C-alpha positions as CSV (number, residue, x, y, z in Angstrom):
1,M,126.8,-2.1,255.7
2,H,125.9,-3.9,252.6
3,F,122.4,-2.1,251.9
4,T,124.6,1.2,252.6
5,E,127.7,0.2,249.9
6,A,124.9,-0.7,247.7
7,S,123.0,2.2,247.9
8,V,126.4,4.3,247.7
9,G,127.0,2.5,244.4
10,A,123.3,3.2,242.9
11,L,123.1,6.5,243.8
12,R,126.7,7.1,241.6
13,R,125.1,5.0,238.8
14,V,122.4,7.7,239.0
15,V,124.2,10.6,239.2
16,T,126.7,9.4,236.5
17,R,124.0,9.0,234.2
18,L,122.7,12.6,234.7
19,R,125.7,13.9,234.0
20,P,128.6,12.1,233.0
21,P,132.0,13.4,234.7
22,L,134.2,12.6,231.3
23,L,132.2,16.1,230.1
24,D,133.2,17.8,232.7
25,D,137.0,16.2,233.1
26,L,137.8,15.7,229.3
27,G,135.0,17.9,227.3
28,L,132.9,16.7,224.4
29,A,135.3,15.5,222.0
30,E,137.3,13.4,224.4
31,A,134.2,12.1,226.1
32,A,132.8,11.4,222.8
33,Q,135.6,9.3,221.4
34,F,136.0,7.5,225.0
35,Q,132.3,6.3,224.5
36,L,132.8,5.3,220.9
37,D,136.0,3.3,222.1
38,E,134.2,1.3,224.8
39,F,131.1,0.9,222.6
40,A,133.6,-0.7,219.7
41,E,134.7,-2.7,222.6
42,R,131.7,-4.0,224.2
43,N,129.7,-4.6,221.1
44,G,132.4,-6.0,218.5
45,I,131.6,-3.2,215.7
46,E,133.7,-1.2,214.1
47,V,133.8,2.6,214.9
48,E,134.7,5.1,212.5
49,S,134.9,8.5,213.9
50,H,135.4,12.0,212.7
51,I,135.7,14.5,215.9
52,A,135.9,18.3,215.0
53,I,134.9,20.4,217.4
54,D,137.8,21.9,218.5
55,G,137.1,25.6,219.2
56,V,133.8,25.4,219.4
57,S,132.2,26.8,223.0
58,L,129.3,24.7,223.9
59,D,126.8,25.0,227.0
60,D,126.8,22.9,229.6
61,R,123.0,21.9,228.4
62,T,123.9,21.6,224.7
63,A,127.1,19.4,225.4
64,I,125.4,16.9,227.7
65,N,122.1,16.7,225.4
66,I,124.7,15.8,221.8
67,F,126.9,13.1,224.4
68,R,123.3,11.6,225.6
69,M,121.9,11.6,221.7
70,L,125.3,9.7,220.7
71,Q,124.7,7.3,223.4
72,E,121.1,7.0,222.7
73,S,122.1,6.4,219.0
74,L,124.8,4.0,219.6
75,T,122.8,2.3,221.9
76,N,120.2,2.1,218.9
77,V,122.7,0.7,216.5
78,A,123.7,-2.2,219.0
79,R,120.4,-3.3,219.9
80,H,118.5,-2.9,216.7
81,S,120.8,-2.6,213.5
82,K,122.7,-6.0,213.4
83,A,125.6,-3.6,212.2
84,T,129.0,-4.6,211.7
85,R,130.4,-1.1,211.0
86,V,129.0,3.1,212.2
87,S,130.7,6.1,211.5
88,I,130.3,9.2,213.6
89,L,130.7,12.4,212.7
90,L,130.9,15.4,215.4
91,G,131.8,18.6,213.3
92,K,130.6,22.0,212.8
93,N,129.6,24.1,210.1
94,E,129.6,28.1,210.2
95,D,127.0,28.4,212.2
96,S,125.6,24.8,213.3
97,L,127.0,21.6,215.2
98,L,126.4,18.6,213.6
99,L,126.4,14.9,214.8
100,E,125.8,12.2,212.3
101,V,125.5,8.5,213.2
102,S,125.5,6.3,210.2
103,D,125.8,2.0,210.6
104,N,125.7,-0.6,207.7
105,G,123.1,-2.2,209.6
106,C,119.6,-3.4,208.5
107,G,118.0,-0.8,207.9
108,T,114.2,0.1,207.9
109,E,111.6,1.3,205.7
110,L,110.5,4.5,207.7
111,R,106.8,5.0,205.7
112,D,106.1,1.8,207.6
113,K,107.1,3.1,210.8
114,P,104.3,5.7,211.8
115,T,106.1,6.3,215.4
116,L,109.6,6.2,216.4
117,G,110.9,4.1,218.9
118,Y,111.7,5.5,222.8
119,G,115.6,6.2,221.7
120,L,114.7,8.5,218.5
121,V,112.0,10.4,220.5
122,G,114.2,11.3,222.9
123,N,117.1,12.7,220.4
124,R,114.3,14.2,218.7
125,E,113.0,16.0,221.7
126,R,116.5,17.1,222.7
127,T,117.1,18.1,219.2
128,S,114.0,20.0,219.9
129,M,114.4,21.3,222.9
130,L,118.3,22.9,221.3
131,G,116.6,24.6,218.4
132,G,117.7,21.8,216.1
133,Q,116.6,19.8,213.3
134,M,116.9,16.2,213.3
135,E,116.8,14.0,210.0
136,I,116.4,9.8,209.4
137,A,117.2,8.0,206.5
138,S,117.1,4.4,206.4
139,A,115.7,2.0,204.0
140,P,115.7,-2.3,204.2
141,G,119.3,-3.3,203.7
142,E,121.0,0.0,203.3
143,G,121.9,0.8,206.6
144,F,120.3,3.5,209.1
145,T,121.2,7.3,209.4
146,L,120.8,10.1,212.2
147,R,121.7,13.2,211.3
148,V,121.2,16.4,214.1
149,T,121.9,19.9,213.1
150,I,122.2,22.1,216.7
151,P,122.7,25.6,215.6
152,L,125.6,27.6,217.3
153,L,125.1,30.2,219.7
154,T,126.7,33.8,217.9
155,P,128.7,35.5,221.1
156,E,127.6,38.8,222.0
157,P,129.4,41.5,221.1
158,T,131.5,43.3,224.0
159,G,131.6,46.7,225.1
160,E,129.7,49.7,224.5
161,S,128.7,50.3,220.7
162,K,129.0,54.3,220.0
């Protein structure tokens, strides 16, 4: 019986990692804010967030990849930055969704790092898969900023044109 309970628990954790129920239950904005609140409490790092994606319609693939990029970025802040504060912007402009994660941590000399760590490689792959662009800005002692821009799909016109 103990083995079965452990197996069910492990399966639930795997499924949750694949598709967090928060996204289905709350949507991207609320799920992101929940993640940020949990991160701040768990790591003792001050979080400043500006989430403004009301009215933005995202397909499931885009929503989960944006959520995963946020999670991976927060993991990098907690593991590597020595930051005391992180700022998150999740918003949109005319035709793009923007995710920006900036910390006040130790930063890095980018030209000395020809290869990116697994987290940043994963974020770059997700960004590319969504047709977006990823930029990194950092310098020693200057913190680290990740900026991801994903094009928003323009809805197809409805009805027939004459």
